[in-house]
C-alpha positions in Angstrom: -26.9 -18.3 1.1 -23.8 -20.0 1.9 -21.9 -19.2 -1.1 -22.7 -15.7 -0.3 -21.7 -16.2 3.4 -18.7 -17.9 2.4 -17.9 -15.5 -0.5 -17.9 -12.7 2.1 -15.5 -14.2 4.6 -13.3 -14.5 1.9 -13.3 -10.8 1.1 -13.3 -10.1 4.3 -9.9 -12.1 5.2 -8.3 -11.1 1.7 -8.7 -7.4 3.2 -7.4 -8.2 6.3 -4.5 -10.1 5.4 -3.4 -6.9 2.7 -3.6 -4.8 5.6 -1.5 -6.8 8.1 0.3 -7.0 4.7 0.8 -3.3 5.0 1.5 -3.2 8.3 4.3 -5.8 8.5 6.1 -3.7 5.5 6.4 -0.3 7.7 7.3 -2.0 10.5 10.0 -3.7 8.4 10.6 -0.5 6.8 11.2 1.4 10.2 13.6 -1.1 11.2 15.5 -0.8 8.5 16.0 2.6 7.0 19.3 1.8 5.1 17.2 0.4 2.6 15.7 3.9 1.0 12.0 5.4 1.6 9.2 3.1 1.5 7.0 3.8 -1.4 3.5 2.9 -1.3 1.4 2.2 -3.8 -0.8 5.1 -4.6 1.1 7.5 -3.3 3.3 10.2 -4.9 3.9 11.3 -8.3 2.2 9.5 -11.0 2.5 9.5 -14.9 1.2 13.0 -15.8 3.8 14.9 -13.8 7.1 15.4 -12.5 8.5 14.8 -9.2 11.0 18.0 -7.8 12.4 17.6 -4.4 9.2 16.7 -2.6 6.4 18.8 -4.7 5.0 17.0 -7.7 4.1 19.5 -11.0 1.7 19.0 -13.2 3.1 18.6 -16.6 
């Protein structure tokens, strides 16, 4: 049972840590606009479409 609770704790800690990293990156990007637009994972165009000035058209 203790292994189960440890596993839950580790998963929660990793998830919370990743959320903190994303938030820190957003704050840093907001303070440094000269570095360009932030590209977050999972957003924007993928491999199956072409980007054109703010839109994503399927190929």
